[in-house]
VEXDREN-2710 file (C-alpha; in Angstrom, 1 decimal):
% VEXDREN-2710
k/r/px/py/pz
1/MET/-0.2/0.2/0.1
2/ARG/1.4/3.6/-0.8
3/ILE/-0.7/6.6/-0.3
4/GLU/0.2/10.3/-0.8
5/LEU/-0.5/12.9/2.1
6/ASN/-0.2/17.0/0.6
7/ARG/-0.6/20.2/2.6
8/ILE/-3.6/21.7/0.5
9/GLU/-3.8/24.7/2.6
10/GLU/-2.5/26.1/5.5
11/PRO/-2.8/25.3/8.3
12/TYR/-3.9/22.0/8.8
13/VAL/-6.3/20.7/5.2
14/PHE/-4.3/17.9/4.2
15/GLN/-5.6/15.4/1.7
16/LEU/-4.1/11.4/0.9
17/LYS/-4.5/10.2/-2.5
18/ASN/-4.5/6.4/-3.1
19/GLU/-2.9/4.8/-6.3
20/THR/-5.5/5.2/-8.0
21/ASP/-6.0/8.9/-6.8
22/ALA/-9.1/8.2/-4.7
23/ILE/-8.7/11.3/-2.3
24/CYS/-9.9/11.4/1.6
25/THR/-9.1/15.9/2.7
26/PHE/-9.1/16.2/6.9
27/ASP/-8.7/19.0/9.1
28/ALA/-8.2/19.2/13.1
29/ASN/-9.5/20.5/15.0
30/ALA/-11.4/23.8/15.0
31/ALA/-10.1/24.5/18.8
32/LEU/-6.6/24.2/16.8
33/GLY/-7.4/25.9/14.5
34/GLY/-8.7/23.6/11.5
35/LYS/-11.4/25.0/9.4
36/ASN/-13.8/22.6/8.5
37/LYS/-12.8/21.4/5.2
38/GLY/-12.3/17.6/5.5
39/LEU/-13.0/14.8/8.2
40/THR/-10.1/14.9/11.7
41/PRO/-8.2/12.3/12.0
42/MET/-9.8/10.7/15.1
43/GLN/-13.2/10.6/12.6
44/LEU/-11.6/9.3/10.0
45/LEU/-9.8/6.7/11.9
46/ALA/-13.7/5.7/13.8
47/GLY/-15.0/6.0/10.2
48/SER/-12.2/3.4/8.5
49/LEU/-13.3/0.8/11.4
50/ALA/-17.5/1.3/10.6
51/GLY/-16.3/1.2/6.7
52/CYS/-13.7/-2.0/7.6
53/MET/-17.2/-3.5/9.6
54/SER/-19.1/-3.2/6.9
55/ILE/-17.6/-4.2/4.3
56/ASP/-17.2/-8.1/6.2
57/ILE/-20.3/-7.7/7.5
58/VAL/-22.2/-7.3/3.8
59/LEU/-19.7/-9.5/2.7
60/ILE/-21.2/-12.2/5.3
61/LEU/-24.5/-11.5/4.3
62/GLN/-24.5/-11.8/0.4
63/LYS/-22.9/-15.1/0.8
64/GLN/-26.0/-16.3/2.6
65/LYS/-28.1/-15.2/0.4
66/ILE/-28.7/-12.4/2.5
67/ASN/-28.6/-8.1/0.6
68/PRO/-29.8/-5.4/2.5
69/LYS/-32.2/-2.5/1.4
70/LEU/-31.0/-0.4/3.6
71/TYR/-27.1/-0.3/5.6
72/GLN/-26.6/2.4/7.8
73/ILE/-24.4/3.2/10.5
74/PHE/-24.4/6.1/13.3
75/ILE/-20.8/6.1/15.5
76/ASP/-20.5/7.5/19.2
77/ALA/-17.1/8.0/20.6
78/LYS/-15.9/9.2/23.3
79/ARG/-12.2/9.8/23.8
80/LYS/-10.2/10.2/27.0
81/LYS/-10.0/14.1/28.3
82/GLY/-6.4/15.3/28.4
83/THR/-3.2/15.3/25.6
84/PRO/-2.9/12.7/24.2
85/ALA/-6.7/12.1/23.8
86/PRO/-7.2/8.3/22.5
87/PHE/-10.4/6.9/22.5
88/GLU/-11.7/5.1/25.4
89/SER/-14.8/4.2/23.4
90/ILE/-16.5/3.8/19.9
91/HIS/-20.3/2.6/20.0
92/LEU/-21.5/1.7/16.3
93/ILE/-25.3/1.9/15.8
94/PHE/-26.6/-0.6/13.1
95/ASN/-30.0/0.2/11.2
96/VAL/-30.8/-2.3/8.8
97/ASP/-33.9/-3.2/6.7
98/GLU/-36.9/-5.6/8.5
99/ASN/-35.7/-8.3/5.4
100/VAL/-31.7/-9.5/7.5
101/PRO/-32.1/-11.2/10.3
102/LEU/-30.8/-10.2/13.5
103/ASP/-28.9/-13.5/14.8
104/LYS/-27.2/-13.6/11.1
105/LEU/-26.4/-10.1/11.7
106/GLU/-25.2/-10.7/15.3
107/ARG/-23.5/-12.9/14.2
108/ALA/-21.8/-11.4/11.1
109/ILE/-20.8/-8.3/13.1
110/LEU/-18.9/-10.1/15.8
111/LEU/-17.1/-12.0/13.4
112/SER/-16.1/-8.6/11.7
113/LYS/-14.6/-7.3/14.9
114/GLU/-12.8/-10.0/16.6
115/LYS/-12.0/-11.9/13.0
116/TYR/-11.8/-10.1/10.3
117/CYS/-11.5/-6.5/10.1
118/SER/-8.0/-5.3/10.0
119/VAL/-9.3/-1.7/11.6
120/SER/-10.8/-3.2/14.3
121/LEU/-7.4/-5.7/15.1
122/SER/-5.4/-3.0/15.0
123/LEU/-6.6/-1.0/17.6
124/ASN/-6.0/-0.8/20.6
125/PRO/-7.3/-3.6/22.8
126/SER/-8.1/-1.1/25.5
127/ILE/-10.8/0.5/23.4
128/GLN/-14.4/-0.5/24.4
129/ILE/-16.2/-0.9/21.0
130/THR/-20.0/-1.8/21.4
131/HIS/-22.7/-2.4/19.1
132/GLU/-26.8/-2.1/19.0
133/VAL/-28.9/-3.4/16.1
134/ASN/-32.4/-1.0/15.1
135/ILE/-34.8/-2.7/12.6
136/ILE/-36.0/-1.0/10.7
137/SER/-39.7/-1.7/8.5
END
């Protein structure tokens, strides 16, 4: 993997670009002088967890001939006070349609979190990662 980082605007607006020219912009928190022109690194990290797990979960469900029409995650992350301020907990709230069997989704979530998701397995084990599921009709 090779990713290029460039500062595109002072003081803290950066752009990541991969080998296929996909781009992600991020910025510092406004309290540090950021301009709200992109995700903060911590937002990107929490989003990367949800994205990585989602790829696994949807793949697992598809192998079982389950294709969610609605698939959405809200992320509620809490950070420790002070500097640095790593995550102490990340709570994922899954919203899926009523055609997704709850037991199959729960199993896919656990498999992703504990076995397949590289982001989850790269995070500090002290971070409490929890979830809940809402079936939306």
